[in-house]
N, C-alpha and C positions, 0 to 999 in steps of 0.2 A: 168444207166442214162447217157445220152449224154449231156455234158456241152460244150457250145460254147462261147468263149470269143471274142467279137468284139473289136478290138483295143488292141491286145496283145502286150506285150513288154514294157509297161509302169510300173510305180511303183505299182499300184494296180493290174494290169494284172499279173505281175510276182508274187506278194504276193498271189493272188488267185490261180494261176497255181500250185505253190508249195504246197499249202494247199490241193488242189484237188488231187494232185498226191498221197497223203497219203490215199485216199479213194479207189484207184484202179478202178475208174470209167473212162469212155471215155472222153477225153478232146480234143477239137478242138480249135486251136489258129488261129485267123483271123487277118491279118494285111496287109498293103500295101507292106511291104518288104518281107513277107513270113517268118517272125521271128518264130523260133522253139525252143523248149526245149525238151530234151530227155524224152520219155514216152508219148508224145502228138502227135497229127496230126496237120500239118501246112497247112493253106490255104492262098494264096495270093489273095487279093481282094481290090477293090476300093468301099467303101460303099456309095459313091455318085451315084453309078450305082445300080438301083434296081435289075437288072438281076444278078449282081455279089453278091449282098447282099442276095438275095433269095437262090442262090446256096450255099452260105456260111452257112446258117442256116438250110437247109433241113436236116431232120432226128434228129434235136435237141430236147431235152426235156426242157432245160433251156438255155436261151441266156443272157449273161451279156454284156451290152453296156458300154464299158470303154474307148471309143475313146478319145485321147488327140490331139487336133488340135494345129496348130501354134498359139502362144499367141498374136494374133492380132484381134481386134474386127471386122474388115472387113472380115477376114477369117471366124470367128465364124458366123457372120451374113449371109454370103453366103452359107456356107457348113453345119452348124448344122441342119437347118430345113430340108434340103434334106436328110441328114443321118438319122434323126429321123423318117421322113415320110417313108423312105425305110425300116427301121428296123421294124416299126410297121406293115407295110403291109406284110413284109416277115415273121414275127413271126405269124401273123394271118394265112397266107397261109400254113406255116409249122406246125401249131398247137403247137407252142412252147411258153413257159412262158418267160417273159422278166423282167429283173432287170436292172434299169438304175442307174449307179453310178454318183451322182450329187454333186455339191458343194453348198455353201450358198450365192452365189453372188446375187441371186434374192431377198434376204431379205433387202438388202441395209444397211443403218446405223440403228442399233438396240440398244436402251437404255435398257439394261437388258438381261435377259435370252432368248435364241432362243429355240422355240419348233416347233413341226410339225404344230402347229396352228398359228405360227407367220405370220402376213400379208405379202404378197409379195409387196415389195416397192423398186425396184431397183434404185440405184443412179449412175449407170455407164452403159456404152454401153454394156459391156459384161454381166452385170447383167440383162439387158433387154432381151438379147438373151437367157440366161439361163431360164428366166421366160417364154419366148415364147415356148421353146421346152419342158419345164416341163408341161406347160398347155396342150400341145398336148397329153401327156400321161395321165394327169388328166382327160381329156375329154373321155379317153378310159375306165376309172374306171367303169362307169355305162352304157355307151351306146353300148359297144361291149362285145364279149365273150373272148377277149384277157385278160389273167391274167398278170398284169404288176404292178410293184412296183418301187418306187423311194427310193434309199438309199443315204442319204446326209451326207457328212463329212466336217470337218473344215480343217485347214492347216495340211498337212500330215507330219509325221516324222516316222522314223523306217526303217527296211530293204527295200531296193529297191527304197526308196524315195530320190533321189539324184538330177537329172537334173532339175526337176520342183518343188522341195520343197524349199520354201523361208527359212524356219528355217535351212535346211541343208546347202543351199548355203551361207547364211549370218553368221550362227553361228556354226553349228556342224562341217562342213568341216574344218573350220579355227581352231577350238579348237583341233581337232584331229591332226592337224599339229603343234600344240603348238603356234599358232598365236592368236592374239586378235580377238574376235568375233565382229560382227556388228549386230545392230538391227535397224529396220525401224521406224524412226520418233519419236516413243514414247515407252519407256521401262517400263512405269508405268501402262498403261492400261491393264486390264486383257484380255486374249485371250484364245480361245479354240483350242486344238490340238488333232488330231486323229492319232492313231497308225495304220500303214499299215496292220499289221497282224490281228488286231481287225476288220478292214474293211473286210478283206477276210473271216474271220470266221463268221462274222455277215451275210454276203451275202450267205454263204453256209447254214446257219440256215434258212434264208428266203427262199432259193430255195427248201428246204425240208419240208416246212410247208405251206400247201395250205391257211391257215388263214392269212398268211403274205401279200398276194397279194391285189392289188387294194387299196393301201394306201401309204402314205409317212412315211419313217422311218428316224430318226436321229441316226446315228451309234454311238456306244459307244465311248466316248471321255474322255480325262483326266479331272477329276473332283475332287475338284472344279477348275475352270479356274485359270490360273496363268498369271502373267505379264512377259514381256520380261526379266527383271532382274532375276526373279525366274527361268525361263526356262534355262537361261544361267548358273546360279548357280548349278542347278540340273545336267545339262549336263556336266559341268566342273568337278563336283564331281565324276560322273560315269567314265569319261575319265581319271581322275587323273591329272588334270591341274588346274591352277588358273583361276577363272572366270573373266578374263580381257575382256572388250568389250567397244565399242564406239557406240554412237547413230548417225545414219545418219539423219541429219536434212532435212526438206522438200526441201530446196534449193540444198542440196547435191544430193538428189535423182533425182531432176529435171536435174541437171548438168550431172549426170551419164547417164541419159536417152538419152542424145545427142549421146553418144558413144555406148550405149547398148539399142537396140530397145525393148528387153524384159522388161528392167527396166522402160522404158518410157510408157509401157502399164500397169504397175501396178496401 
């Protein structure tokens, strides 16, 4: 089987690549930079170009869309619809199946458990973009012969989740240095966390089961959900340090956003 990862080099892309390498199947990594890992084929491409997207997926049996764009809603609004449209068209042309790795932004604020049937009700600009591109795939579930599924995960932690993982940036990285961890706004509200390797293994199972397509899946996550205090206590115990931490109040987050645009976009 030919596996193609669109948006290689990120946390889930790397987790999936190393899991796939254990299968001895063909792996193609597609990225703007030409990122490569030993044992795979590397392709440099701009997925906002249909021609380059099509060339990237030709000959593929399964395509994983794992693109990570700059964390700005204007960038998402401009580029995500183009990338999604190009990927859908290219997979149709190549006869490839498609799995889209998604987040849960489109659900907005949910009081209680999130399921695959949770109504889409985005409360942020980024959430509206994610709802838009997810709907593009949902429209394909019944109207076309494209086999496509959506795999949704919560906040990521685990191997390869560093640069874009809020739990890692605020808590894990600091605890590993013997420093006091930080938590965003509220350490008492329960939250769902998803392990990177579980994401990779789940998508591999989906890729190999025809019955998994044309539907939405919530990937395995830590259950039951825990709050920020519990997350830090568990992590500190595993690392072998004391669970020291402070809570970033909303005004502190807003102030930090003046100096860090990524924080201002949270």
